[in-house]
C-alpha positions in Angstrom: 2.6 -10.5 -0.4 4.5 -12.3 -3.2 1.5 -14.3 -4.4 2.2 -14.0 -8.1 5.8 -15.1 -7.6 4.6 -18.1 -5.5 2.5 -19.2 -8.4 5.3 -18.8 -10.9 7.7 -20.7 -8.7 5.2 -23.5 -8.2 4.7 -23.8 -11.9 8.4 -23.7 -12.5 9.0 -26.5 -10.0 6.3 -28.6 -11.6 7.8 -28.3 -15.1 11.3 -28.9 -13.8 10.3 -32.2 -12.2 9.1 -33.4 -15.6 12.3 -32.5 -17.5 15.0 -32.8 -14.9 14.8 -35.9 -12.5 17.6 -34.3 -10.4 15.7 -31.0 -9.9 15.5 -29.6 -6.4 12.4 -27.4 -5.9 12.9 -23.7 -5.3 11.7 -22.8 -1.8 9.9 -19.4 -2.1 10.6 -18.8 1.6 14.3 -19.6 1.5 15.3 -18.7 -2.1 19.0 -18.3 -2.9 20.3 -15.5 -5.0 21.2 -18.0 -7.7 17.6 -19.3 -7.7 16.3 -15.8 -8.0 18.8 -14.9 -10.8 17.7 -18.0 -12.7 14.0 -17.0 -12.4 14.8 -13.5 -13.6 16.6 -14.9 -16.6 13.7 -17.3 -17.3 11.2 -14.5 -17.0 13.2 -12.2 -19.2 13.1 -14.9 -21.9 9.4 -15.4 -21.5 8.9 -11.6 -22.1 10.6 -11.7 -25.6 8.0 -10.8 -28.2 8.0 -14.3 -29.9 7.5 -16.0 -26.5 5.0 -13.5 -25.2 2.9 -13.8 -28.3 3.5 -17.6 -28.7 4.7 -16.8 -32.3 1.5 -15.0 -33.1 -0.8 -17.8 -31.9 -2.4 -15.7 -29.1 -5.2 -13.1 -29.3 -4.5 -9.6 -28.0 -6.5 -10.4 -24.9 -4.5 -13.5 -24.2 -1.2 -11.7 -24.7 -2.4 -8.9 -22.3 -3.3 -11.4 -19.7 0.0 -13.2 -20.0 1.9 -9.9 -20.0 0.1 -8.7 -16.8 0.9 -12.0 -15.1 4.5 -11.9 -16.0 4.8 -8.2 -15.0 3.3 -9.2 -11.6 6.0 -11.8 -11.2 8.6 -9.2 -12.2 7.4 -6.8 -9.6 7.5 -9.5 -7.0 11.0 -10.4 -8.0 12.1 -6.8 -7.9 10.6 -6.5 -4.4 12.5 -9.6 -3.3 15.8 -8.3 -4.6 15.2 -4.9 -2.9 14.3 -6.6 0.4 17.3 -8.9 0.3 19.6 -6.1 -1.0 20.6 -8.2 -3.9 21.7 -6.8 -7.3 19.5 -7.7 -10.2 21.1 -9.6 -13.1 21.0 -7.9 -16.5 17.7 -8.1 -18.3 16.8 -7.2 -21.8 13.1 -7.7 -22.4 12.1 -6.4 -18.9 14.1 -3.2 -19.1 
């Protein structure tokens, strides 16, 4: 049901292991609100125009694919917040 979010979290965990030796993986099945809030903030940053377009390095098709994927993650996160009855943190690029 939250397949796109699962992929996003797996990728996030992989990158965090490289850059933070004390990183504890986010468990998609037992995610805390703090973990979810951090993912929302990360996703919001990834949706900024300069990040979405990789500073103009991507083609329109690549940007659209990236946008569609990130919006799928956003929909999954919103569903998780609704299901858990959590309040979403403020977002700027996703609003």
